[in-house]
C-alpha positions in Angstrom: 43.5 -41.6 -17.5 41.8 -41.0 -14.1 44.0 -38.0 -13.5 42.6 -36.4 -16.6 39.0 -37.1 -15.6 39.3 -35.3 -12.3 40.1 -31.8 -13.7 37.5 -32.3 -16.4 34.9 -33.2 -13.8 35.7 -30.2 -11.6 35.6 -27.8 -14.6 32.3 -29.3 -15.8 30.8 -29.1 -12.3 31.9 -25.5 -11.9 30.5 -24.5 -15.3 27.2 -26.2 -14.5 26.9 -24.3 -11.2 27.7 -20.9 -12.9 25.4 -21.4 -15.8 22.6 -23.1 -14.0 19.4 -21.0 -13.8 19.0 -19.3 -10.5 15.8 -20.1 -8.7 13.4 -17.2 -8.4 13.2 -15.9 -4.8 10.5 -14.1 -2.9 10.8 -10.4 -2.2 9.5 -8.8 1.0 9.3 -5.0 1.5 8.3 -2.3 3.9 7.5 1.2 2.8 6.6 4.0 5.3 4.9 6.9 3.5 3.6 10.5 3.8 1.0 12.1 1.6 -2.1 14.1 1.0 -5.9 13.4 0.7 -8.1 14.9 -2.0 -11.4 14.6 -3.9 -13.3 13.5 -0.9 -17.0 13.8 -0.1 -16.9 14.6 3.6 -19.1 17.0 5.6 -17.2 19.9 4.2 -16.0 19.0 0.7 -12.9 21.2 1.1 -11.9 19.7 4.4 -9.5 17.0 3.5 -8.0 18.6 0.4 -4.3 18.7 1.0 -4.6 17.3 4.5 -1.7 15.2 5.7 -1.8 11.4 5.9 0.9 8.9 6.8 1.3 5.2 7.3 3.1 2.2 5.9 2.8 -0.6 3.4 4.3 -4.1 4.0 4.2 -6.6 1.2 5.5 -9.8 -0.2 6.1 -10.5 -3.9 6.4 -14.1 -4.9 8.6 -15.4 -7.6 7.2 -13.3 -10.5 4.7 -10.5 -10.6 2.0 -11.4 -8.0 2.0 -10.6 -4.3 0.1 -9.4 -1.3 0.4 -6.3 0.9 -1.0 -4.7 4.0 -1.7 -1.0 3.8 -2.2 1.1 6.9 -3.0 4.9 6.6 -3.9 7.5 9.2 -5.2 11.0 8.4 -5.5 13.4 11.4 -7.9 16.3 11.1 -9.4 14.7 8.0 -12.7 16.6 8.3 -11.3 19.9 9.4 -9.5 21.7 12.2 -10.3 20.5 15.7 -11.6 24.0 16.5 -14.4 23.4 14.0 -15.0 19.7 14.2 -13.4 18.5 17.4 -10.8 15.7 17.3 -11.3 13.8 14.1 -9.4 11.4 11.9 -9.8 8.6 9.3 -7.9 5.4 9.6 -7.7 2.7 6.9 -6.3 -0.8 7.2 -6.5 -2.9 4.0 -5.3 -6.2 2.7 -4.4 -6.0 -1.0 -3.5 -8.2 -3.9 -0.7 -6.6 -5.9 0.4 -7.1 -9.5 3.8 -5.6 -10.4 6.3 -6.3 -13.2 10.0 -6.0 -12.0 11.7 -4.1 -14.9 15.4 -4.7 -14.4 14.9 -7.8 -12.2 14.6 -8.1 -8.4 18.2 -7.4 -7.7 20.0 -4.1 -7.9 18.6 -1.0 -9.6 15.3 -1.3 -11.3 11.7 -0.2 -11.3 8.4 -2.0 -10.6 5.2 -0.4 -11.8 2.2 -2.0 -10.0 -1.5 -2.1 -9.5 -3.3 -3.2 -6.4 -6.8 -3.8 -5.1 -8.1 -5.0 -1.7 -10.6 -4.8 1.1 -10.4 -3.9 4.8 -11.6 -1.4 7.4 -12.3 2.3 7.1 -12.6 4.0 10.5 -13.9 7.5 10.8 -14.1 9.4 14.1 -15.3 12.9 14.9 -15.7 13.9 18.5 -17.7 17.0 17.8 -17.5 20.3 19.6 -19.2 20.3 23.1 -22.6 22.0 22.9 -22.6 22.1 19.1 -25.5 20.7 17.2 -24.0 21.4 13.8 -21.1 18.9 14.2 -22.5 15.5 15.1 -20.3 12.9 16.7 -19.2 10.1 14.4 -17.5 6.9 15.5 -17.8 4.3 12.8 -16.0 1.2 11.5 -17.1 0.1 8.0 -15.8 -2.4 5.5 -14.1 -0.7 2.7 -12.2 -1.2 -0.5 -9.3 0.4 -2.2 -7.6 0.3 -5.5 -4.4 2.0 -6.6 -1.5 2.3 -8.9 2.1 3.3 -8.4 5.8 2.6 -8.9 8.7 1.4 -6.8 12.1 2.4 -8.0 15.2 0.8 -6.5 18.7 2.3 -6.3 20.2 -1.0 -4.9 19.3 -4.4 -3.8 17.6 -3.1 -0.7 16.6 0.6 -0.9 14.4 2.8 -3.1 11.5 5.2 -3.4 7.8 4.5 -3.9 5.0 6.7 -5.2 1.3 5.7 -5.0 -2.2 7.0 -5.8 -5.1 5.2 -4.2 -8.9 5.4 -4.1 -10.8 4.4 -0.9 -14.6 3.8 -0.5 -16.6 2.5 2.4 -19.1 -0.3 2.0 -22.5 -0.7 3.7 -24.4 -3.9 4.5 -23.5 -7.1 6.2 -21.0 -8.1 3.4 -22.2 -11.7 3.4 -25.8 -11.1 2.1 -25.8 -7.6 0.7 -23.2 -5.1 -0.1 -23.9 -1.5 -1.0 -21.6 1.3 -2.0 -21.2 3.6 0.9 -21.3 7.4 0.6 -17.8 8.1 2.1 -14.9 8.0 -0.4 -11.6 9.8 -1.0 -8.3 9.7 -2.9 -4.8 9.5 -1.3 -1.5 10.3 -3.0 1.7 9.3 -1.1 5.5 9.1 -1.5 7.8 7.1 0.7 11.0 5.0 1.0 10.9 1.3 0.3 13.1 -1.3 1.9 13.2 -4.8 0.5 
């Protein structure tokens, strides 16, 4: 009788392991990107249109659809060519909350449309042209916010592509007592690889 129970026990245990629900696992990712800026309100409204930007996103999706990510972007010559404005750039560093539904799961091929929103720092710098009164020097760090939508598409467990469109705006005030919308804002469109 015991000899019959042992194979039944082994088969039952193996079946339970195979059919047991798999625990959801967290998903981390890194996504370097390249893109363009547009619809800005800088000194020259045409300055940043089509100007290059690059950076990376690094994020963590919990078991499900919610997560957090860090977005870092750098746009050289944002306000115009250095011959007209001196050395200039815009740098953004944002901490975001992200909501994304994994269609096809978190393993293998699939897509994840997402939306994100967050706050961080918007740094603008213009050195100006020596002797020019028309191009003032700017060196500022302001709180800012960003909101965006996009999609990650995966070819395998670990690699895919990501497209993103995002709005940035600076904030004025001391953030604790008063917050006012700043006057500096722009859009950014990017594409990049994503590794999870």
